[in-house]
C-alpha positions in Angstrom: 0.0 0.0 0.0 2.9 2.3 0.7 4.1 1.8 -2.8 0.9 3.0 -4.3 1.0 6.3 -2.3 4.6 7.0 -3.4 3.6 6.6 -7.0 0.6 8.9 -6.4 2.8 11.6 -4.8 5.4 11.2 -7.4 2.8 11.9 -10.1 1.5 14.9 -8.3 5.0 16.3 -7.9 5.7 15.7 -11.6 2.5 17.5 -12.4 3.5 20.5 -10.2 7.0 20.6 -11.7 5.5 20.6 -15.2 3.1 23.4 -14.2 6.0 25.4 -12.8 8.0 24.9 -16.0 5.0 25.9 -18.1 4.6 29.1 -16.0 8.3 30.0 -16.4 8.2 29.3 -20.2 5.1 31.5 -20.6 6.7 34.3 -18.6 9.9 34.0 -20.7 7.9 34.1 -23.9 6.0 37.2 -22.8 9.2 38.9 -21.8 10.9 38.1 -25.1 7.8 39.3 -27.0 7.7 42.6 -25.1 11.5 43.1 -25.6 11.3 42.3 -29.3 8.4 44.7 -29.9 9.9 47.7 -28.2 11.0 50.6 -30.4 14.0 52.8 -30.4 12.5 56.2 -29.6 15.8 58.1 -30.1 15.5 60.6 -33.0 18.2 61.0 -35.6 20.0 64.2 -34.8 21.3 64.6 -38.4 17.8 64.4 -40.0 16.0 67.6 -41.0 12.6 68.1 -39.6 9.8 67.7 -42.2 7.9 70.9 -42.6 4.1 70.7 -42.2 2.1 71.0 -45.4 -1.4 72.5 -45.0 -4.6 73.0 -46.9 -6.7 76.1 -46.2 -10.3 75.7 -47.4 -12.4 78.9 -47.7 -15.9 77.5 -48.0 -18.2 80.3 -49.1 -21.0 77.8 -49.8 -23.8 77.2 -47.4 -23.3 73.4 -47.3 -20.6 71.6 -45.2 -18.0 69.9 -47.4 -16.0 66.7 -46.9 -12.5 67.4 -48.2 -10.4 64.7 -49.8 -6.9 64.7 -51.3 -5.8 62.6 -54.2 -2.3 61.5 -55.1 -2.8 59.5 -58.3 -5.6 57.0 -57.6 -5.1 57.2 -53.9 -7.8 59.1 -52.0 -7.5 60.3 -48.4 -10.1 62.1 -46.3 -8.8 65.2 -44.7 -11.9 66.3 -42.8 -15.0 68.5 -43.0 -15.0 72.2 -44.0 -18.1 73.9 -42.4 -20.2 76.1 -44.6 -19.4 79.9 -44.7 -16.1 79.4 -42.8 -12.4 78.8 -43.3 -10.8 75.5 -42.3 -7.2 74.3 -42.2 -6.1 70.7 -42.6 -2.7 69.1 -42.4 -1.7 67.1 -45.5 0.0 63.9 -44.2 3.7 63.9 -44.9 3.4 60.4 -46.2 1.7 61.9 -49.3 4.4 64.5 -50.1 7.7 63.4 -51.7 9.4 66.5 -53.0 7.2 68.3 -55.5 4.1 66.1 -55.6 1.1 66.6 -57.9 -2.2 66.5 -55.8 -5.8 67.1 -56.5 -8.5 68.1 -54.0 -12.2 67.1 -53.8 -15.0 69.0 -52.0 -17.9 66.7 -51.5 -21.0 68.6 -50.2 -22.8 66.8 -47.4 -26.5 66.4 -48.4 -25.9 67.0 -52.1 -24.8 64.9 -55.0 -22.6 67.4 -56.8 -18.9 67.3 -56.0 -16.0 69.0 -57.6 -12.4 68.0 -58.0 -9.6 70.5 -58.5 -7.0 70.3 -61.2 -3.6 68.9 -60.3 -1.6 71.2 -58.1 2.1 70.6 -57.5 2.7 70.7 -53.7 6.0 70.7 -51.9 6.7 70.1 -48.2 5.9 73.2 -46.2 3.4 74.7 -48.7 0.0 76.0 -47.8 -2.5 75.4 -50.5 -5.7 77.5 -50.6 -8.9 76.0 -51.9 -11.8 78.4 -52.5 -15.3 77.0 -52.7 -17.6 79.7 -54.2 -21.2 80.1 -53.1 -23.8 78.3 -55.2 
């Protein structure tokens, strides 16, 4: 009978050891993942800062307009220009590479007529003005 108990305790100890090993392996895996996903936040001292490129929308129309920017076939929503007001939007630096041809679209909210500008060559740091006349 004593033999049976030793076997039972040995199995329980083995199970506890396996559970402890699994816990340590999991903790190690989490630590390795966190360390691998961390980023180097130091900025490059030699890099020039990228100037902000902006779009100024003078909406003289009554309707609010959703403003989009196009670079080739890519369209990106910049925001909403309220009616009878002036709005400013930042054009993402990821769209501007040197002198870049862009087009802008004003899509009126609550109407089906929208207009697209001709191509405008934009460089980093420029401020482009888009005038939406009253209807």
